[in-house]
N, C-alpha and C positions, 0 to 999 in steps of 0.2 A: 382298264375299262375306258371306253370312249362313248360318253353320253352327252357331250356338249353339242349344241347346234353347230352344224358345219356340213361339209361335203361328204364325209365318210362315217361309217358306223361299224361296230364289231359284229361279225357273224361267226360265233365261235372264235377261233384264233385267226380267222381271216378278216381283213379290212375290205369292206365293200362300199359301193356308192350308197349313201344314206337312203336314197329313194328306192333302192333295190331290196333293202332288208326285209320289209314286211312281206314281199312276195316270196322271198327265200324261206322265211319262217313259215308262211302259209303252206308252201310245198312240203316242208318237213311234216307238218301236222296233217296235211292231206294223206301223207304216206302212212303215218303211225295211228291215225284216228281209229281204224277198226280194232287195233290191238293196244289202245292207249293204256288200259288197266294193266295189261301184261308188261308194257314198257315201264310203268311206275313200279310194278313188283320187281322187275329186274334191276332198276336203278337203285331201289331202296331195300332190296331183299324182303319186300312185303311190309316194311315198317311204315311206309307212307300211310297205311290205313290207320295206324295208331296216331300218327302225327295229325291226320285230318280230324280224327275224333277229338283230340286235344284242341285243335283249332276251332272246331264248331262249338265246343264248350266255351271257349274264350269269346266267341261272338255273342253269347248270352241271348239265345233266341227267346223272343216273347211274341205272343199272339198278335199284339197290336203294332209290331214293328215290321218295316219293310226292308228287304235285303236286295242290294244290287251286287250280283255275283259277276265280277269282271273275269274275263278269260275263263269262264266257268266250264267250258268244254262239255265233258260227258256227265256233269251234274253232281259229282260227289258232295260238294259243299252245300249246294242247294238242297239236296235230298236230306243231308244230315240236319240242316236248319229246320226243315219241315218236320222231320221225325221228332225233333225236340220241341215242337210246338211253336215255331216261328211263324210270322205272318207271310204275306205275299212276297214272291221272289221275281225279280227280273234277271234272268240268266242270259248273259251276253258273251259273245266271243267274236273275234275277227274272222274266225274260220268256220264256214258253213258246214264242213264235213264233221267237225267236232260237235257242233250244235245238233246235227242230225242224229248222232249217236246219243246225245243227251236227251233229245226228244223221244227217241225210241225207248230209252230206259224209263223216262217219266211216264210214258204210256203204259208200260208194263207194271208200274207201281201205282197207277191210278192217280197221278198228281198233276195232270195237265191243266186242271182247273185252278191250280194254285201257283203255276209257273208260267210266265211269259218268256218266250225265246226271241232274241233279236241279235242279228249280226251288227256289232258295233266295234269301232276302234276306241280302245280305252284312252287313247291320247286326245280324242275329240268326241266326247260323248254328246249326242243329240238330246240332252235332257235338261230340264230347267234347274235353276239354282235351288238348293235346299229342299230336295224332294225325297230323300231316302234316309232311313235311320242307321243302316249299316252298309258299309262297302267292304267286300272281301275280294281278295285275289290270291289264288293258291297255285303255285308253280307256273305262273304266267308272266310276272313282272320282268323276269330276266329275258324274255323273248321280245319285249317291247323296245322299239328303237329309241324313244325319248322317255325315259323313266320319270324324269322330272315333270313332264307334261301329264303323265298318268297320275302322279301324286297330286298335282294341282287340280286336275279334274275330279279326283276322288274327294278332295276337300271341298270343292265348289258344290257338288251335288248333295253333300251331307247336310242334314238339318243341324242347326246349333244343338249341341249335346250329343250329336251322332259320333260314331266311331268307325275308324278304318283299321282293318287288319290284313296283314300280308303274311302268307306262309310260303317260304321259298328255301331252296337249297342255299346253303351259306358257307362260311369259312370254318373249317374244322379247328377246334380249339385244343384238342388233345393230340399231342405230337405223334405218339405211336399209332394212333388211329388214322392219322393223316396219310402215313405211308401205305397202310393197307387199303385205304379208300382210294388213293390215287392209282394204285395197281389195279383195283377192281374197275375203276372208271375207264381207264385207258387201255388196259390189256384184255380184260374179260368182257366188259359191257358191249363194245362194238362187235365182238365175235358172236356174242349171244344174240345181238340184234340181227346179225346176218342169218343165224340159224333159225331163230324163232319167227322173225318178221321179214326175212329176206332183204334187210335194209341196214347195212353197216354204216353208211354215211350219216343217216339221220341220228343214229345213236352216238356216233362220234361227235356230231355237232352238239347234241344235248350235254354230253360230258364236258365239252369245251365251254359251252355257254355258262355252266355253273361256275367255272373258274374265272370267267370274265365278269361275274356279277359282283356288285359292291359288297364289301364285308359288312359285318353287323353295325359297326359304329358309323361307317360311311352312309349306309342306308338310313340310319336313325337321323343323321345330320340332314340328309336330303328331305326327310319327312318334316323336320322342324322348319326348314327353309320354305316348304310348301304351305306352312301355316299350322301344322298339327301341334297340339300341346300334350303334355304328359306322355311323351313318347317312351315306350318300353320295349325291351328285347328279351325274348325267352329262347335260349338255345335248346335244341332237341338233339338227342343222341350225339352229344359232344360237339355240337355246332354243325353237323352234317346238314341240318335244316334249322331254321329259326322262325319264330313268330315275332313280327314287328307290329306294334299297335300304337295308335294315336287318336286323340279326340279333337273334334271341332268344337271349341268352346266359344 
């Protein structure tokens, strides 16, 4: 993982100029946006739906609380929050194509009056200090160039007593599962991406980006460094994904 300030950044297994990464990631999600849910089904064999349900439960939605959904894309976390009685949502993403899909889905569900959509860079949020009760990011942190900056911004905009939660693909902790998962990710997934979405390269990048993401303990340490207290980690499906949570106290 290369996440320190400098001249280069990881883009999957490639090393690119740091200033180029956001544009490259944007191009990936411009490509996959129309079939994003299919992509997640392929990458997780459909289990991402269960993971997201667990994640929304962990957010503890309440009517009086506001949610900032970072890299919220097509809206799954925001919609789950509202279904469970959560308060107003600010759904953000750096990619306008993803937000467009999310807006269409919100319109179909009749939730436009409860969600605001905004193109925002999670590393530099144009929001005041201490303005939201929850900050969520699901399957988005690994695509950010400066993950430490995202964590600092999440901490900054949380109200005291607020909570940050991250759902992300992580490091498999069960050795037999790791071999199967690696074979699926690198031999099967890119081929399925080509067949289903006509885009092998984007799916190859997504598989590589998972392997370059900090493991569970490294991300927990990064969160503590950003100021979060009572940091916890919950592995899902043998560590294929994990929920990291921390409080602003």
